[in-house]
N, C-alpha and C positions, 0 to 999 in steps of 0.2 A: 941275549938270545931269547930269554923268557918274554921280554917285551915284544920282540919281533914276532914271536909265535902267537902272541895275543892280538897284535895290531895288524899284521899283514893279511890274515884271512878276510876280515871285513873290507879292507881296502881293495883286495883283488876281486871280491864279489861285487863291490860297488862299481868298479871300473868295468867289469863284464856286463853288469846290468845296464849301466849308462851307455856303453858302446853298442850293445845289441838294440836297446831302445831307440837310440839315435838313428841307427841304420834302418830300422823298421819305419820310423817316422819320416825319413827321407823318401822312402818308397810310397808310403800311404799319404803323407801330408802334402806332397807335391801336386798330385791331381786335385786334391781338395782346394788348395790355395789357387791353382790355375783356374779352376771353375769359379771360385769366388771372385777372382779378379776379372774374368772375362764374361761371365754369364750376365744376362739382362733379366733374369727371372726375378719377379717381384718378391719372392719368398727367400731369396738367397741370404738376406740379412738375418732371417730367422735361423737358417743353417749356421751362419757365422756366430750367432749368439749361443747356439748349442755347443759349437766347437770351443767357444771362449768360456764356457761355464766353469771349468776348473780354475780359472783365474780368480773367481770371486767366491766359489763355494768353499766352506771350511773343509780342510783335508779329511777330518773325521767323518763328515757327511758323505763325501765322495767315497771314502774308504768303507763306510758302512754299506752303501749300496753295491759297491764292488764285491764286498765280502758275501753278500747275498747272491749276487750274480755268479760268482765263482764257486760258491758252496755246493753241497750235495744236492740241494733242491733247485739249483739254478742251472743255466746253460753250461756253466763250467763243470758241474757234476756230470752232466750228460756227455760232454766231450771227454772228461777224464775216464769215463767208463770204457772208452775204446782201448785203453791200455791197462785196464783193470784197477784203476784208482777210483776213489769216491769223490774227490774234490780237487779243484785247482788252487783253492785257498791254502795258505801256509806252504807254498812251494815256489821255487824259482820261476817256473812257468807262469804262475799267478802274478808274481811280481812284475814280470815282463809285460803281461797284458795290462795290469794296472798302471804301470809306468807309461806305456804308450798312450793310454787314455788321459792321464792327468798331465802329461807333458805335450799333448797334441797342440794346444794353442801357441806354445813357445816355438813350434816349427811353422805352423800355418800362418801366423800373423806376419812375421818378417818376410816370408815367401810371397804372401799376398801383396804386401807393400812393394816388394821388388818387381813383381809381375805388373802391377798397376803403373809403376814408374817407367816401364818400358814404353808405354804408349802404343798407339795403333800403327804408326808409320812403319816401324821395322818389320812387323808381321805382314802388313799389307804389301810392302815391297818384296818380301820373300815369296808371297803368294803370286804376285804378278810375274815373277821370274820362274814360275812353274813349280815351286816347292809345295809339297803336300802339307796337310795340317800337322802331321807328325814331324816332318822335316823342319817346318817353321818353328815348332816348339823345341826340337832337339838342337838345332843348329843356330837358332837366333835367340829365342827366349831364354833358354837355359844359360848360355854364356853371358848374356846381358844381365841376368839375375843372379850371377854367381855370388855377389856380396850378400844377397838374401839367403842363399843356401848356407854360406859360412855362418852368418848371424843365427839362423835357425838351428844349425847343428850345435853351435856353442851354447845357446840358451837351453836347448833340449837336454844336452849332456849335463850342463850345470844344474838344471832343475831336478833331473833324476838323481844326481849325486846328493843333493841337499834335502830331498823330500823326507819327511818324518811321519806325519800323522797318517796318511793313507798307507804308507808302507807298514806301519805298526798294525794297522787294522787288518790288512789282507795277508801280511806275511808273518807277523809275530816276531819271535826272537829265536830262530833255530840256527845254531852254529853251522857254518858252511853251506847253509841253504837259503836263509832269509835274513841273517844278521848283517845288515849293511852298515855303513859308517855312522849314519845318524842314530841307529839303534844301539850300536856299540858304544857311542859316546854316552847315551842315556844310561846304559847298563854300568859303565865305569863310574859315572856320577853316583848312581844308586849304591854301588859297592865302595864308595869313597876312595876310588883309585884315581886321584886327581891328576897325577902325572900323566897317565895314559890318556885321560880325557883332554888334558891340555895339548898333548902332542897332536891328537886327531883334530881337535878344534882349531888349533893354530894352522894346521895344514889346510883346513877348509877355508879359513879366512884368507890365506894367501891364494888359494885356488880361486875363490870368489873375486878377489881383486884382479887377478890376471884375466878372468873371463869377462868381467865388466869392462876393463880397459880395452880388451880385444874387440868386444862388441861395439863399443863407442867408436873405435877406429873404423870398423866395418860399416857402421851406420853413416859415418861421415862420408865414406866413399860412396855409399848408396845414394846419398842426397846430392852428390856432386854434379851429376848430369842435369839436375833440375835447377842448379844455380846459374 
């Protein structure tokens, strides 16, 4: 029971963070991916590069600037003032904002590839039959890109679960508030509680294997129409 009391809170918090982040990314990442796939603007690849920055930036660099943005002197401090707080850093809300930003490319890139894989013909056919832009997107593009939605959701969820550097920078190690799985493992190692660290680490290894396998299956299905 003592182990369960120590291990379950970070697991539950991580699942809540990853689930909420993935839901937000489905809403925000879809229009970005659709625009990147369909737009002919010359500067769209610059936007794509900005979206992809978290893939190459060291997590501590991203976490540092997020810490400034969410802190008392940044926009986060201004927003927190509406409910009497001083900062969004070192809070669950701050973790959600940071997670959405650093997991954004893991949602946008699979969705963009899925939308580009549809081609012009299905959309044009829907338009000739009288469908509006919204109807063409909702009833044609979304069903045809469902593999991309699944891959994006899996990758975004998994990346949020496994992130460490940025989470540590903007969230710290507050029990029940910001102590997610990766932070808990780090703490158990520091405290020489190897058994607890092994349990959580092995669980993440199994989780990562399942996510990678599922993503590969989805990507194979995504490529099938082009074969």
